[in-house]
N, C-alpha and C positions, 0 to 999 in steps of 0.2 A: 946634247943632252943626255947623259949620264949619269941620272938618277939613280939605274940601278945598280952600280960600282959598286961593292963594298961587302960584308959579312953581315949573313941573314940567318935568323934563326925562327922555327917555327913557336919558340914560344925564349924567353931571358935567359932560363935554365938551362938553356943548352946554345949559349953562345960561346961557351969553350968547350962545348965537345960536343961538337952536333952540327955544328953552322954548316952553310952555304956558302962558298966566295963565288962571284961573280965578279970579270974582269972584263975589260974593254971586249977581248976577245975569247974567257972562254965562264966555264960555269963547273966549278966540283962540289961536290955533298962528300958526308963523310962518309956516305951511304957506300960510296963508292962510285959514283954514276959523274963520268965526266963527257962536258958536250963544249964540244969546238964550233964558237959562233961563226956562223960562212956570212950571214949576210944578216944587218938589222933596220927596221924601218921604225923610225918615230913613229909614235903618232898619241891620238889626243889623250892623255893619263895612263899611254904607256908604248909597250916595244912591243913589233914581233921578230921572232927572230927565225931564222933557217939556218937548222944545228946540226953537228953530225956527233950524236951521243955513245959513248960503250959505257955500257953496264954491262957485267961477269960477264965479258970477254968479247962481249959481239958489238958491235960501230954498226950504228943506224941512222939513216936521214931521218928527221924531223922540223914539225915547225914549234916553236914556244912563246907563249902569250904572255909579257905579264904588265900587270896592270897594279899601277900605281893608287890603291884604296885611299891613301889619305893624299893629296897630292900639294896639298900649300908644307904637308913635314915632311913627306918621304920618309914616312915610318913603317908602312905595312906595305908590303907587295903582295900579289896576289900572282899565281906561276901554274900557267897550267897548258897541256899539251906535252908531245916528245916523250920521253919515258918515262912520265909522272901520270899517275892511275888518274889522279884528278886533279882540282885546283887544290893547290898546297899555298894557304897563308904564311907568309914569314914576316916577322919582323926586324928591325935595323938592328944588330949589335952595336954598342958605342966603342970606341977603340982602347977600353977598358977591359971590353968582352962582358957586359954586361949590360 
């Protein structure tokens, strides 16, 4: 179950310049955060990830929780933990970037 893989943004207008990219083994934000996914645990409605994240030159281990807020369409994702101060809600960007 890889429903988190893709390009996401806090709002559709940020899909071109401000998106987050989730790959099977990595997360990158345009804000300079890069997390390598060390371990992935799928769960009911989301995923728990052990990560090693780099931000501002420091690399730290952490744990991210991703929750699909609309499991039927997989268009909205809540991200919490790791280097992020609080839950961040992201919307999936389509292929054209909007």
